[in-house]
N, C-alpha and C positions, 0 to 999 in steps of 0.2 A: 504493500500501499505504499502510495507516495503521499508525500505533504498536502497537497491541492487535495487527494481525497480525503486525507485527515481533516482538514478546515473544513470544507462541503461538508461532511458529517459532523462536526460540532455543531456549524451555524444549521444545519436540518435538526439537529438534539434541541439545539437553542430554541428555536423556532415551534419544535414540539411542546417543549414546555410551557413558553407564553402562551400558547393556544390551549393548551391544557387548563393551565391557570383562569384564562378569560371565561372557558366552559364553566370551570368550578365555580367563579363569580357569578353567572349566569343563573349556574343550577340553585347556589343559594338565595337569590334575589329571587328567582321564579318559587321556591319553595319558601322564603316570608311570605310572596303575597297571596300564594296559596292558602297558607294558613291566615293569614288576615281577612281573603275573602270568605272562607267558610266559617269564620268567625263573628262575621259582621253579615244581617241580613237589609242592611238599608243601601236601596239600588244606589244611591247616590254617593254614597262612599264608598261601597264595591269598584264604582266606574271611577272614582279617582283614585282609588288606589290601585287600578289596574293601570291606568296612566303613569302614573307615578313609577311605579315599576318595569314599566315599557322601557 
């Protein structure tokens, strides 16, 4: 394996780590929104929470 291949693999690994972190954050926000929505039956409040979580 040459130096360029190693550098490309490190770059790809870092990109995957960043994507993973972003997806974890999205999932956490979606989960929190889901908990908030299911705990509140007021339509206005539910829609506002959905907008804030988008």
